[in-house]
All heavy atoms as TSV, in Angstrom:
chain	resi	resn	atom	element	x	y	z
A	1	MET	N	N	120.552	155.305	76.361
A	1	MET	CA	C	120.533	156.495	77.181
A	1	MET	C	C	121.439	157.579	76.578
A	1	MET	O	O	121.135	158.734	76.669
A	1	MET	CB	C	120.995	156.107	78.613
A	1	MET	CG	C	120.763	157.173	79.612
A	1	MET	SD	S	119.001	157.452	79.711
A	1	MET	CE	C	118.918	158.429	81.165
A	2	ARG	N	N	122.534	157.166	75.977
A	2	ARG	CA	C	123.436	158.131	75.359
A	2	ARG	C	C	122.775	158.826	74.180
A	2	ARG	O	O	122.950	160.016	73.967
A	2	ARG	CB	C	124.717	157.445	74.907
A	2	ARG	CG	C	125.638	157.111	76.038
A	2	ARG	CD	C	126.879	156.492	75.524
A	2	ARG	NE	N	127.594	155.858	76.680
A	2	ARG	CZ	C	128.475	154.918	76.540
A	2	ARG	NH1	N	128.834	154.485	75.292
A	2	ARG	NH2	N	129.073	154.416	77.564
A	3	ARG	N	N	121.985	158.012	73.390
A	3	ARG	CA	C	121.294	158.628	72.290
A	3	ARG	C	C	120.250	159.627	72.742
A	3	ARG	O	O	120.081	160.706	72.151
A	3	ARG	CB	C	120.559	157.516	71.476
A	3	ARG	CG	C	121.343	157.091	70.262
A	3	ARG	CD	C	120.585	156.012	69.513
A	3	ARG	NE	N	119.611	156.569	68.618
A	3	ARG	CZ	C	118.689	155.867	67.983
A	3	ARG	NH1	N	118.590	154.589	68.226
A	3	ARG	NH2	N	117.876	156.441	67.148
A	4	PHE	N	N	119.603	159.269	73.813
A	4	PHE	CA	C	118.593	160.199	74.405
A	4	PHE	C	C	119.271	161.471	74.873
A	4	PHE	O	O	118.792	162.594	74.620
A	4	PHE	CB	C	117.844	159.516	75.543
A	4	PHE	CG	C	116.837	160.404	76.210
A	4	PHE	CD1	C	115.581	160.624	75.586
A	4	PHE	CD2	C	117.097	161.062	77.379
A	4	PHE	CE1	C	114.640	161.420	76.193
A	4	PHE	CE2	C	116.187	161.895	77.967
A	4	PHE	CZ	C	114.961	162.037	77.371
A	5	ALA	N	N	120.365	161.354	75.615
A	5	ALA	CA	C	121.097	162.500	76.185
A	5	ALA	C	C	121.643	163.406	75.063
A	5	ALA	O	O	121.825	164.589	75.274
A	5	ALA	CB	C	122.174	162.039	77.114
A	6	ALA	N	N	121.963	162.822	73.918
A	6	ALA	CA	C	122.501	163.564	72.828
A	6	ALA	C	C	121.433	164.426	72.086
A	6	ALA	O	O	121.783	165.413	71.421
A	6	ALA	CB	C	123.189	162.671	71.802
A	7	ASN	N	N	120.193	164.031	72.238
A	7	ASN	CA	C	119.087	164.733	71.594
A	7	ASN	C	C	118.614	165.874	72.513
A	7	ASN	O	O	117.951	165.634	73.511
A	7	ASN	CB	C	117.951	163.767	71.309
A	7	ASN	CG	C	116.843	164.372	70.446
A	7	ASN	OD1	O	116.763	165.584	70.376
A	7	ASN	ND2	N	116.041	163.510	69.868
A	8	ARG	N	N	118.908	167.140	72.162
A	8	ARG	CA	C	118.541	168.277	73.021
A	8	ARG	C	C	117.046	168.403	73.209
A	8	ARG	O	O	116.587	168.723	74.306
A	8	ARG	CB	C	119.085	169.541	72.389
A	8	ARG	CG	C	120.526	169.746	72.509
A	8	ARG	CD	C	120.871	171.144	72.048
A	8	ARG	NE	N	122.249	171.325	71.779
A	8	ARG	CZ	C	122.806	172.372	71.284
A	8	ARG	NH1	N	122.028	173.432	71.021
A	8	ARG	NH2	N	124.092	172.460	71.063
A	9	LEU	N	N	116.264	168.201	72.166
A	9	LEU	CA	C	114.819	168.360	72.285
A	9	LEU	C	C	114.206	167.297	73.214
A	9	LEU	O	O	113.307	167.594	73.960
A	9	LEU	CB	C	114.151	168.290	70.922
A	9	LEU	CG	C	114.373	169.533	70.009
A	9	LEU	CD1	C	113.714	169.276	68.669
A	9	LEU	CD2	C	113.810	170.773	70.668
A	10	ALA	N	N	114.742	166.086	73.134
A	10	ALA	CA	C	114.241	165.064	74.026
A	10	ALA	C	C	114.568	165.358	75.449
A	10	ALA	O	O	113.724	165.182	76.380
A	10	ALA	CB	C	114.843	163.688	73.609
A	11	VAL	N	N	115.742	165.867	75.734
A	11	VAL	CA	C	116.124	166.188	77.114
A	11	VAL	C	C	115.291	167.396	77.607
A	11	VAL	O	O	114.813	167.382	78.735
A	11	VAL	CB	C	117.638	166.513	77.190
A	11	VAL	CG1	C	118.024	167.070	78.534
A	11	VAL	CG2	C	118.470	165.301	76.875
A	12	ALA	N	N	115.065	168.359	76.763
A	12	ALA	CA	C	114.227	169.497	77.151
A	12	ALA	C	C	112.794	169.060	77.433
A	12	ALA	O	O	112.200	169.506	78.437
A	12	ALA	CB	C	114.244	170.565	76.026
A	13	GLY	N	N	112.250	168.178	76.640
A	13	GLY	CA	C	110.908	167.686	76.855
A	13	GLY	C	C	110.843	166.898	78.164
A	13	GLY	O	O	109.808	167.006	78.899
A	14	ALA	N	N	111.830	166.117	78.440
A	14	ALA	CA	C	111.876	165.331	79.673
A	14	ALA	C	C	111.946	166.271	80.890
A	14	ALA	O	O	111.260	166.025	81.921
A	14	ALA	CB	C	113.017	164.361	79.663
A	15	LEU	N	N	112.731	167.290	80.794
A	15	LEU	CA	C	112.821	168.240	81.924
A	15	LEU	C	C	111.503	169.000	82.152
A	15	LEU	O	O	111.095	169.196	83.322
A	15	LEU	CB	C	113.984	169.217	81.667
A	15	LEU	CG	C	115.387	168.686	81.810
A	15	LEU	CD1	C	116.434	169.720	81.423
A	15	LEU	CD2	C	115.598	168.215	83.229
A	16	ILE	N	N	110.895	169.427	81.082
A	16	ILE	CA	C	109.577	170.102	81.209
A	16	ILE	C	C	108.563	169.180	81.853
A	16	ILE	O	O	107.808	169.567	82.738
A	16	ILE	CB	C	109.119	170.657	79.841
A	16	ILE	CG1	C	109.999	171.769	79.407
A	16	ILE	CG2	C	107.652	171.062	79.909
A	16	ILE	CD1	C	109.800	172.252	77.993
A	17	THR	N	N	108.539	167.934	81.388
A	17	THR	CA	C	107.582	166.963	81.948
A	17	THR	C	C	107.886	166.728	83.413
A	17	THR	O	O	106.954	166.662	84.259
A	17	THR	CB	C	107.681	165.636	81.191
A	17	THR	OG1	O	107.395	165.863	79.787
A	17	THR	CG2	C	106.728	164.614	81.733
A	18	LEU	N	N	109.143	166.643	83.774
A	18	LEU	CA	C	109.530	166.408	85.181
A	18	LEU	C	C	109.101	167.596	86.044
A	18	LEU	O	O	108.573	167.418	87.158
A	18	LEU	CB	C	111.038	166.208	85.307
A	18	LEU	CG	C	111.582	165.983	86.698
A	18	LEU	CD1	C	111.046	164.688	87.315
A	18	LEU	CD2	C	113.105	165.986	86.680
A	19	VAL	N	N	109.300	168.825	85.561
A	19	VAL	CA	C	108.870	170.011	86.308
A	19	VAL	C	C	107.342	169.990	86.519
A	19	VAL	O	O	106.898	170.300	87.615
A	19	VAL	CB	C	109.351	171.282	85.602
A	19	VAL	CG1	C	108.683	172.519	86.145
A	19	VAL	CG2	C	110.874	171.432	85.690
A	20	LEU	N	N	106.599	169.653	85.492
A	20	LEU	CA	C	105.148	169.626	85.631
A	20	LEU	C	C	104.673	168.567	86.612
A	20	LEU	O	O	103.755	168.788	87.358
A	20	LEU	CB	C	104.510	169.425	84.266
A	20	LEU	CG	C	104.609	170.585	83.284
A	20	LEU	CD1	C	104.073	170.211	81.899
A	20	LEU	CD2	C	103.857	171.784	83.803
A	21	VAL	N	N	105.306	167.418	86.591
A	21	VAL	CA	C	104.920	166.350	87.497
A	21	VAL	C	C	105.236	166.720	88.921
A	21	VAL	O	O	104.441	166.541	89.851
A	21	VAL	CB	C	105.638	165.004	87.099
A	21	VAL	CG1	C	105.495	163.991	88.216
A	21	VAL	CG2	C	105.074	164.501	85.796
A	22	VAL	N	N	106.406	167.352	89.148
A	22	VAL	CA	C	106.792	167.753	90.508
A	22	VAL	C	C	105.858	168.880	90.993
A	22	VAL	O	O	105.394	168.868	92.145
A	22	VAL	CB	C	108.278	168.215	90.547
A	22	VAL	CG1	C	108.601	168.914	91.834
A	22	VAL	CG2	C	109.170	167.009	90.334
A	23	ALA	N	N	105.535	169.798	90.146
A	23	ALA	CA	C	104.666	170.930	90.524
A	23	ALA	C	C	103.236	170.396	90.815
A	23	ALA	O	O	102.631	170.826	91.808
A	23	ALA	CB	C	104.572	171.985	89.406
A	24	GLY	N	N	102.796	169.455	90.075
A	24	GLY	CA	C	101.453	168.883	90.329
A	24	GLY	C	C	101.439	168.074	91.628
A	24	GLY	O	O	100.477	168.067	92.369
A	25	THR	N	N	102.523	167.357	91.898
A	25	THR	CA	C	102.605	166.526	93.105
A	25	THR	C	C	102.721	167.389	94.354
A	25	THR	O	O	102.114	167.119	95.370
A	25	THR	CB	C	103.816	165.592	92.997
A	25	THR	OG1	O	103.692	164.804	91.812
A	25	THR	CG2	C	103.895	164.669	94.212
A	26	LEU	N	N	103.474	168.451	94.247
A	26	LEU	CA	C	103.715	169.326	95.428
A	26	LEU	C	C	102.835	170.561	95.399
A	26	LEU	O	O	103.184	171.541	96.096
A	26	LEU	CB	C	105.193	169.704	95.489
A	26	LEU	CG	C	106.184	168.514	95.542
A	26	LEU	CD1	C	107.595	168.995	95.513
A	26	LEU	CD2	C	105.907	167.728	96.805
A	27	ALA	N	N	101.762	170.562	94.702
A	27	ALA	CA	C	100.892	171.724	94.528
A	27	ALA	C	C	100.423	172.313	95.839
A	27	ALA	O	O	100.347	173.496	96.046
A	27	ALA	CB	C	99.680	171.397	93.665
A	28	PRO	N	N	100.069	171.475	96.874
A	28	PRO	CA	C	99.599	172.083	98.140
A	28	PRO	C	C	100.712	172.949	98.781
A	28	PRO	O	O	100.360	173.872	99.543
A	28	PRO	CB	C	99.320	170.857	98.985
A	28	PRO	CG	C	99.000	169.776	98.017
A	28	PRO	CD	C	99.871	170.038	96.836
A	29	TRP	N	N	101.973	172.710	98.524
A	29	TRP	CA	C	102.986	173.519	99.147
A	29	TRP	C	C	103.422	174.698	98.207
A	29	TRP	O	O	103.959	175.676	98.721
A	29	TRP	CB	C	104.221	172.657	99.455
A	29	TRP	CG	C	103.894	171.670	100.518
A	29	TRP	CD1	C	103.813	171.880	101.881
A	29	TRP	CD2	C	103.543	170.302	100.317
A	29	TRP	NE1	N	103.462	170.748	102.506
A	29	TRP	CE2	C	103.289	169.722	101.611
A	29	TRP	CE3	C	103.427	169.473	99.231
A	29	TRP	CZ2	C	102.900	168.440	101.756
A	29	TRP	CZ3	C	103.048	168.177	99.386
A	29	TRP	CH2	C	102.799	167.651	100.658
A	30	PHE	N	N	103.231	174.589	96.919
A	30	PHE	CA	C	103.645	175.628	95.980
A	30	PHE	C	C	102.564	176.720	95.821
A	30	PHE	O	O	102.899	177.877	95.622
A	30	PHE	CB	C	103.928	175.068	94.596
A	30	PHE	CG	C	105.266	174.372	94.480
A	30	PHE	CD1	C	105.401	173.236	93.713
A	30	PHE	CD2	C	106.393	174.829	95.153
A	30	PHE	CE1	C	106.617	172.567	93.613
A	30	PHE	CE2	C	107.601	174.201	95.022
A	30	PHE	CZ	C	107.716	173.081	94.282
A	31	ALA	N	N	101.293	176.297	95.845
A	31	ALA	CA	C	100.228	177.258	95.553
A	31	ALA	C	C	100.111	178.285	96.700
A	31	ALA	O	O	100.020	177.902	97.843
A	31	ALA	CB	C	98.908	176.491	95.356
A	32	PRO	N	N	100.052	179.588	96.352
A	32	PRO	CA	C	100.014	180.605	97.396
A	32	PRO	C	C	98.644	180.730	98.045
A	32	PRO	O	O	98.543	181.199	99.154
A	32	PRO	CB	C	100.376	181.891	96.676
A	32	PRO	CG	C	100.096	181.622	95.223
A	32	PRO	CD	C	100.291	180.130	95.016
A	33	HIS	N	N	97.541	180.334	97.378
A	33	HIS	CA	C	96.216	180.443	97.913
A	33	HIS	C	C	95.429	179.107	97.632
A	33	HIS	O	O	95.822	178.320	96.811
A	33	HIS	CB	C	95.455	181.611	97.233
A	33	HIS	CG	C	96.073	182.916	97.480
A	33	HIS	ND1	N	95.968	183.582	98.640
A	33	HIS	CD2	C	96.855	183.717	96.656
A	33	HIS	CE1	C	96.587	184.787	98.564
A	33	HIS	NE2	N	97.160	184.827	97.354
A	34	ASP	N	N	94.312	178.982	98.341
A	34	ASP	CA	C	93.439	177.835	98.085
A	34	ASP	C	C	92.784	178.012	96.704
A	34	ASP	O	O	92.178	179.076	96.455
A	34	ASP	CB	C	92.383	177.771	99.173
A	34	ASP	CG	C	91.437	176.610	99.007
A	34	ASP	OD1	O	91.652	175.774	98.109
A	34	ASP	OD2	O	90.453	176.561	99.762
A	35	PRO	N	N	92.956	177.085	95.760
A	35	PRO	CA	C	92.438	177.257	94.437
A	35	PRO	C	C	90.896	177.168	94.346
A	35	PRO	O	O	90.312	177.568	93.335
A	35	PRO	CB	C	93.062	176.122	93.639
A	35	PRO	CG	C	93.294	175.070	94.660
A	35	PRO	CD	C	93.644	175.781	95.925
A	36	TYR	N	N	90.258	176.701	95.401
A	36	TYR	CA	C	88.791	176.559	95.376
A	36	TYR	C	C	88.073	177.649	96.222
A	36	TYR	O	O	86.856	177.775	96.140
A	36	TYR	CB	C	88.404	175.198	95.889
A	36	TYR	CG	C	89.109	174.093	95.132
A	36	TYR	CD1	C	90.064	173.318	95.748
A	36	TYR	CD2	C	88.803	173.849	93.798
A	36	TYR	CE1	C	90.696	172.298	95.035
A	36	TYR	CE2	C	89.454	172.869	93.096
A	36	TYR	CZ	C	90.395	172.071	93.703
A	36	TYR	OH	O	91.049	171.098	93.029
A	37	ALA	N	N	88.807	178.429	96.997
A	37	ALA	CA	C	88.211	179.441	97.829
A	37	ALA	C	C	87.707	180.580	97.002
A	37	ALA	O	O	88.440	181.130	96.193
A	37	ALA	CB	C	89.230	179.918	98.876
A	38	GLN	N	N	86.449	180.949	97.201
A	38	GLN	CA	C	85.830	182.025	96.442
A	38	GLN	C	C	85.758	183.275	97.319
A	38	GLN	O	O	85.459	183.219	98.508
A	38	GLN	CB	C	84.468	181.650	95.979
A	38	GLN	CG	C	84.442	180.474	95.036
A	38	GLN	CD	C	83.062	180.104	94.628
A	38	GLN	OE1	O	82.088	180.800	94.871
A	38	GLN	NE2	N	82.950	178.984	93.919
A	39	ASN	N	N	86.048	184.457	96.701
A	39	ASN	CA	C	85.926	185.693	97.391
A	39	ASN	C	C	85.405	186.716	96.435
A	39	ASN	O	O	86.140	187.324	95.638
A	39	ASN	CB	C	87.324	186.127	97.953
A	39	ASN	CG	C	87.254	187.361	98.790
A	39	ASN	OD1	O	86.210	188.042	98.882
A	39	ASN	ND2	N	88.340	187.689	99.460
A	40	LEU	N	N	84.097	186.940	96.425
A	40	LEU	CA	C	83.433	187.772	95.436
A	40	LEU	C	C	83.874	189.234	95.516
A	40	LEU	O	O	83.788	189.949	94.535
A	40	LEU	CB	C	81.925	187.636	95.562
A	40	LEU	CG	C	81.359	186.305	95.173
A	40	LEU	CD1	C	79.880	186.238	95.413
A	40	LEU	CD2	C	81.679	185.972	93.741
A	41	SER	N	N	84.378	189.650	96.652
A	41	SER	CA	C	84.850	191.073	96.783
A	41	SER	C	C	86.179	191.255	96.033
A	41	SER	O	O	86.532	192.406	95.758
A	41	SER	CB	C	85.002	191.441	98.238
A	41	SER	OG	O	86.027	190.680	98.833
A	42	LYS	N	N	86.840	190.164	95.709
A	42	LYS	CA	C	88.138	190.297	94.959
A	42	LYS	C	C	88.047	189.717	93.566
A	42	LYS	O	O	89.039	189.303	92.986
A	42	LYS	CB	C	89.232	189.566	95.738
A	42	LYS	CG	C	89.547	190.225	97.046
A	42	LYS	CD	C	90.780	189.560	97.700
A	42	LYS	CE	C	91.125	190.278	98.960
A	42	LYS	NZ	N	92.356	189.699	99.595
A	43	ARG	N	N	86.892	189.681	92.972
A	43	ARG	CA	C	86.710	189.104	91.651
A	43	ARG	C	C	87.262	190.010	90.563
A	43	ARG	O	O	87.252	191.193	90.620
A	43	ARG	CB	C	85.263	188.746	91.366
A	43	ARG	CG	C	84.337	189.927	91.349
A	43	ARG	CD	C	82.871	189.518	91.244
A	43	ARG	NE	N	82.273	190.449	90.343
A	43	ARG	CZ	C	81.636	190.139	89.216
A	43	ARG	NH1	N	81.502	188.906	88.875
A	43	ARG	NH2	N	81.166	191.069	88.466
A	44	LEU	N	N	87.826	189.335	89.488
A	44	LEU	CA	C	88.380	189.976	88.293
A	44	LEU	C	C	89.425	191.033	88.574
A	44	LEU	O	O	89.483	192.051	87.906
A	44	LEU	CB	C	87.229	190.533	87.459
A	44	LEU	CG	C	86.235	189.538	86.912
A	44	LEU	CD1	C	85.091	190.209	86.230
A	44	LEU	CD2	C	86.902	188.531	85.967
A	45	GLN	N	N	90.244	190.825	89.616
A	45	GLN	CA	C	91.336	191.758	89.887
A	45	GLN	C	C	92.499	191.496	88.943
A	45	GLN	O	O	92.772	190.349	88.590
A	45	GLN	CB	C	91.774	191.608	91.335
A	45	GLN	CG	C	90.804	192.144	92.340
A	45	GLN	CD	C	91.395	192.178	93.705
A	45	GLN	OE1	O	92.384	191.565	93.989
A	45	GLN	NE2	N	90.758	192.925	94.597
A	46	PRO	N	N	93.236	192.526	88.556
A	46	PRO	CA	C	94.432	192.319	87.723
A	46	PRO	C	C	95.551	191.769	88.580
A	46	PRO	O	O	95.428	191.659	89.778
A	46	PRO	CB	C	94.709	193.750	87.252
A	46	PRO	CG	C	94.147	194.650	88.286
A	46	PRO	CD	C	92.943	193.969	88.837
A	47	ALA	N	N	96.623	191.462	87.938
A	47	ALA	CA	C	97.803	190.945	88.606
A	47	ALA	C	C	98.297	191.935	89.665
A	47	ALA	O	O	98.284	193.131	89.415
A	47	ALA	CB	C	98.897	190.658	87.614
A	48	SER	N	N	98.693	191.402	90.820
A	48	SER	CA	C	99.167	192.256	91.897
A	48	SER	C	C	100.175	191.459	92.729
A	48	SER	O	O	100.446	190.325	92.452
A	48	SER	CB	C	97.997	192.739	92.754
A	48	SER	OG	O	97.401	191.612	93.393
A	49	ARG	N	N	100.660	192.053	93.809
A	49	ARG	CA	C	101.571	191.334	94.700
A	49	ARG	C	C	100.870	190.159	95.382
A	49	ARG	O	O	101.469	189.139	95.634
A	49	ARG	CB	C	102.118	192.292	95.794
A	49	ARG	CG	C	103.048	193.294	95.247
A	49	ARG	CD	C	103.537	194.136	96.374
A	49	ARG	NE	N	105.029	193.955	96.435
A	49	ARG	CZ	C	105.772	194.290	97.435
A	49	ARG	NH1	N	105.205	194.874	98.463
A	49	ARG	NH2	N	107.074	194.111	97.359
A	50	GLU	N	N	99.593	190.345	95.730
A	50	GLU	CA	C	98.863	189.280	96.390
A	50	GLU	C	C	98.452	188.149	95.446
A	50	GLU	O	O	98.535	187.004	95.796
A	50	GLU	CB	C	97.624	189.862	97.065
A	50	GLU	CG	C	96.867	188.868	97.901
A	50	GLU	CD	C	95.630	189.432	98.577
A	50	GLU	OE1	O	95.381	190.668	98.451
A	50	GLU	OE2	O	94.922	188.689	99.220
A	51	HIS	N	N	97.982	188.535	94.246
A	51	HIS	CA	C	97.578	187.567	93.225
A	51	HIS	C	C	98.402	187.797	91.994
A	51	HIS	O	O	98.047	188.693	91.188
A	51	HIS	CB	C	96.077	187.715	92.960
A	51	HIS	CG	C	95.210	187.530	94.165
A	51	HIS	ND1	N	94.955	186.281	94.675
A	51	HIS	CD2	C	94.544	188.432	94.955
A	51	HIS	CE1	C	94.148	186.408	95.748
A	51	HIS	NE2	N	93.916	187.705	95.935
A	52	TRP	N	N	99.416	187.010	91.786
A	52	TRP	CA	C	100.412	187.254	90.685
A	52	TRP	C	C	99.772	187.262	89.322
A	52	TRP	O	O	100.202	188.002	88.461
A	52	TRP	CB	C	101.524	186.262	90.791
A	52	TRP	CG	C	102.462	186.446	91.922
A	52	TRP	CD1	C	102.286	187.340	92.986
A	52	TRP	CD2	C	103.664	185.786	92.181
A	52	TRP	NE1	N	103.307	187.226	93.842
A	52	TRP	CE2	C	104.179	186.271	93.369
A	52	TRP	CE3	C	104.346	184.847	91.488
A	52	TRP	CZ2	C	105.393	185.800	93.903
A	52	TRP	CZ3	C	105.555	184.328	92.026
A	52	TRP	CH2	C	106.066	184.877	93.235
A	53	LEU	N	N	98.763	186.438	89.083
A	53	LEU	CA	C	98.098	186.385	87.806
A	53	LEU	C	C	96.704	186.934	87.850
A	53	LEU	O	O	95.910	186.816	86.911
A	53	LEU	CB	C	98.085	184.944	87.246
A	53	LEU	CG	C	99.468	184.352	86.956
A	53	LEU	CD1	C	99.306	182.905	86.461
A	53	LEU	CD2	C	100.183	185.163	85.909
A	54	GLY	N	N	96.325	187.527	88.983
A	54	GLY	CA	C	94.981	188.063	89.163
A	54	GLY	C	C	93.982	187.037	89.668
A	54	GLY	O	O	94.356	185.986	90.138
A	55	THR	N	N	92.704	187.408	89.582
A	55	THR	CA	C	91.655	186.527	90.040
A	55	THR	C	C	90.594	186.325	88.974
A	55	THR	O	O	90.496	187.135	88.034
A	55	THR	CB	C	90.958	187.097	91.316
A	55	THR	OG1	O	90.430	188.371	91.001
A	55	THR	CG2	C	91.939	187.232	92.496
A	56	ASP	N	N	89.823	185.264	89.090
A	56	ASP	CA	C	88.783	184.990	88.061
A	56	ASP	C	C	87.424	185.582	88.453
A	56	ASP	O	O	87.322	186.436	89.345
A	56	ASP	CB	C	88.715	183.494	87.792
A	56	ASP	CG	C	88.204	182.712	89.013
A	56	ASP	OD1	O	87.883	183.318	90.047
A	56	ASP	OD2	O	88.171	181.465	88.890
A	57	GLU	N	N	86.365	185.118	87.795
A	57	GLU	CA	C	85.026	185.671	87.943
A	57	GLU	C	C	84.458	185.581	89.356
A	57	GLU	O	O	83.554	186.330	89.724
A	57	GLU	CB	C	84.038	185.000	86.981
A	57	GLU	CG	C	84.392	185.138	85.538
A	57	GLU	CD	C	85.372	184.062	85.103
A	57	GLU	OE1	O	85.488	183.031	85.755
A	57	GLU	OE2	O	86.090	184.295	84.097
A	58	VAL	N	N	84.900	184.619	90.140
A	58	VAL	CA	C	84.405	184.432	91.508
A	58	VAL	C	C	85.462	184.697	92.549
A	58	VAL	O	O	85.307	184.310	93.711
A	58	VAL	CB	C	83.745	183.041	91.691
A	58	VAL	CG1	C	82.460	182.951	90.893
A	58	VAL	CG2	C	84.717	181.937	91.331
A	59	GLY	N	N	86.552	185.323	92.168
A	59	GLY	CA	C	87.614	185.723	93.127
A	59	GLY	C	C	88.638	184.686	93.477
A	59	GLY	O	O	89.343	184.804	94.467
A	60	ARG	N	N	88.735	183.581	92.691
A	60	ARG	CA	C	89.716	182.547	92.947
A	60	ARG	C	C	91.078	182.970	92.328
A	60	ARG	O	O	91.105	183.568	91.266
A	60	ARG	CB	C	89.290	181.209	92.356
A	60	ARG	CG	C	87.989	180.712	92.996
A	60	ARG	CD	C	87.506	179.464	92.303
A	60	ARG	NE	N	87.191	179.776	90.915
A	60	ARG	CZ	C	86.440	179.057	90.163
A	60	ARG	NH1	N	85.897	177.944	90.581
A	60	ARG	NH2	N	86.164	179.408	88.908
A	61	ASP	N	N	92.138	182.632	93.004
A	61	ASP	CA	C	93.468	182.932	92.535
A	61	ASP	C	C	93.849	182.127	91.285
A	61	ASP	O	O	93.792	180.901	91.325
A	61	ASP	CB	C	94.500	182.704	93.644
A	61	ASP	CG	C	95.904	183.093	93.261
A	61	ASP	OD1	O	96.112	184.316	92.990
A	61	ASP	OD2	O	96.795	182.247	93.228
A	62	ILE	N	N	94.188	182.773	90.218
A	62	ILE	CA	C	94.420	182.055	88.928
A	62	ILE	C	C	95.756	181.279	88.999
A	62	ILE	O	O	95.802	180.141	88.543
A	62	ILE	CB	C	94.450	183.059	87.775
A	62	ILE	CG1	C	93.046	183.679	87.558
A	62	ILE	CG2	C	94.932	182.416	86.498
A	62	ILE	CD1	C	92.987	184.774	86.548
A	63	LEU	N	N	96.817	181.804	89.611
A	63	LEU	CA	C	98.068	181.089	89.712
A	63	LEU	C	C	97.852	179.764	90.467
A	63	LEU	O	O	98.347	178.731	90.047
A	63	LEU	CB	C	99.102	181.933	90.371
A	63	LEU	CG	C	100.476	181.247	90.637
A	63	LEU	CD1	C	101.097	180.845	89.307
A	63	LEU	CD2	C	101.409	182.176	91.403
A	64	SER	N	N	97.164	179.819	91.577
A	64	SER	CA	C	96.902	178.619	92.337
A	64	SER	C	C	96.138	177.559	91.560
A	64	SER	O	O	96.405	176.386	91.605
A	64	SER	CB	C	96.177	178.946	93.634
A	64	SER	OG	O	96.975	179.758	94.492
A	65	ARG	N	N	95.179	178.029	90.781
A	65	ARG	CA	C	94.365	177.132	89.973
A	65	ARG	C	C	95.251	176.479	88.886
A	65	ARG	O	O	95.054	175.333	88.534
A	65	ARG	CB	C	93.165	177.856	89.408
A	65	ARG	CG	C	92.180	178.242	90.558
A	65	ARG	CD	C	90.934	178.830	90.054
A	65	ARG	NE	N	90.155	178.026	89.167
A	65	ARG	CZ	C	89.359	177.026	89.569
A	65	ARG	NH1	N	89.249	176.742	90.861
A	65	ARG	NH2	N	88.666	176.352	88.699
A	66	ILE	N	N	96.143	177.276	88.282
A	66	ILE	CA	C	97.029	176.673	87.257
A	66	ILE	C	C	97.958	175.641	87.880
A	66	ILE	O	O	98.151	174.562	87.286
A	66	ILE	CB	C	97.846	177.785	86.568
A	66	ILE	CG1	C	96.918	178.653	85.690
A	66	ILE	CG2	C	98.971	177.226	85.765
A	66	ILE	CD1	C	97.613	179.853	85.116
A	67	ILE	N	N	98.493	175.910	89.026
A	67	ILE	CA	C	99.393	174.958	89.692
A	67	ILE	C	C	98.671	173.652	89.982
A	67	ILE	O	O	99.186	172.566	89.805
A	67	ILE	CB	C	100.052	175.574	90.957
A	67	ILE	CG1	C	101.013	176.695	90.565
A	67	ILE	CG2	C	100.774	174.509	91.763
A	67	ILE	CD1	C	101.536	177.468	91.747
A	68	TYR	N	N	97.446	173.796	90.515
A	68	TYR	CA	C	96.710	172.577	90.816
A	68	TYR	C	C	96.263	171.884	89.526
A	68	TYR	O	O	96.192	170.721	89.453
A	68	TYR	CB	C	95.469	172.892	91.699
A	68	TYR	CG	C	95.753	172.764	93.132
A	68	TYR	CD1	C	96.292	173.803	93.859
A	68	TYR	CD2	C	95.450	171.617	93.838
A	68	TYR	CE1	C	96.519	173.697	95.216
A	68	TYR	CE2	C	95.659	171.506	95.178
A	68	TYR	CZ	C	96.255	172.529	95.862
A	68	TYR	OH	O	96.436	172.400	97.215
């Protein structure tokens, strides 16, 4: 364990992996919108306060889809 803790890249990789696992496990609470809900009136919108990364071709929130 000491050898692992001394290796900065190994610790950074472990932390990134841990963050991804936690985000994937808690996705229903982190995601701001339903990742499967389609809204054609809001398709291909740029980033905004409502949709931080914008929307895709059928109006789904991109940030929510990445989190899931």
